N, C-alpha and C positions, 0 to 999 in steps of 0.2 A: 609337197605341200604347199602351195601357193609362196608367193615372197612379193612383197613391195616393189614399185616400177624401178622410182633410181633416191629417195627414202622416205621413210616408216606409215610419212600421211599419206604417199603418195601408190597410187595402182591403173593397175589397166586391165576393163574393163571387157569380157570378149561382149558384144554383142551379140543377141538373139535371134539378129533376119541374117544382117553377115557377117562372114570368120576375118573379113578382111576388114571390117570398122572398127575396132577394137576404141574403147574411149579413157582417157586418162583420168583414175577421177584424187580430185586432191579431195582426202577427211578435215584437210586445217583448217577451209573455206572456212567464210565464212561464221567463223567462232567455236567452230568442230562441228559447222549444219555436215558441211560438203558440199564440191560441186560438179559436175560433171559437161563433159561435153556434146550430151544425146542432143537433138535440138529439143525429145521430150523438156529436162530442164533448163533448156535457156528459154522456154517458148511460152511453156507450165508453171515449172517450178520457180524457177529463178525469183523470174521477178513478185515472188512468193516469200523466199528467204527474208529479198532485200529489204522487207514491210518489216523484215523479221520474226516470220512465223516457221516452221522449225519440219520443215517437211521433206521431200525424196526422195530421186525419182528409181526406179530397182535398181539403174547399178550403183545408187553410194550404198543403197541398201547390199550389197552385197560384198564390196565394198571393205564396207562396218564388220560383217562380220568375216570376212578374209581374212583382216586387223583385230579383231579380236582374237582368230584364232592361232594368226601367227604367233601376237604378244605371248597365248598362254603357251603355248611349244618353247618361247627364248624362255622366256622365265623357270618352265620345267626345265629345258636342259641349264640351266643359267643352278642351279635350284644342286642337280646333280652334281655339275663341276665343286659347289662350293660344299658338300659333305667331304670329297675326297680328298680339299686341305683342311679338313677341322678332325681330321682323322690321329 
């Protein structure tokens, strides 16, 4: 399973063009819309986000999906641990 980079809302997402150029995605930036270091986000998506639109690049979409999966797994594990203490 994929893990967050340095805190839960920051993820490293691989470039589809080059494995040597991963992007840092911050899902908490811009009130939860997210921010990416890729050229498309910086040049196309970022200006729209800064005007208040809720648009994403593919790296932000991937990071959101990974965050969701990671969160669900964390809650499932937490619930399993709680049941052990209730016995």
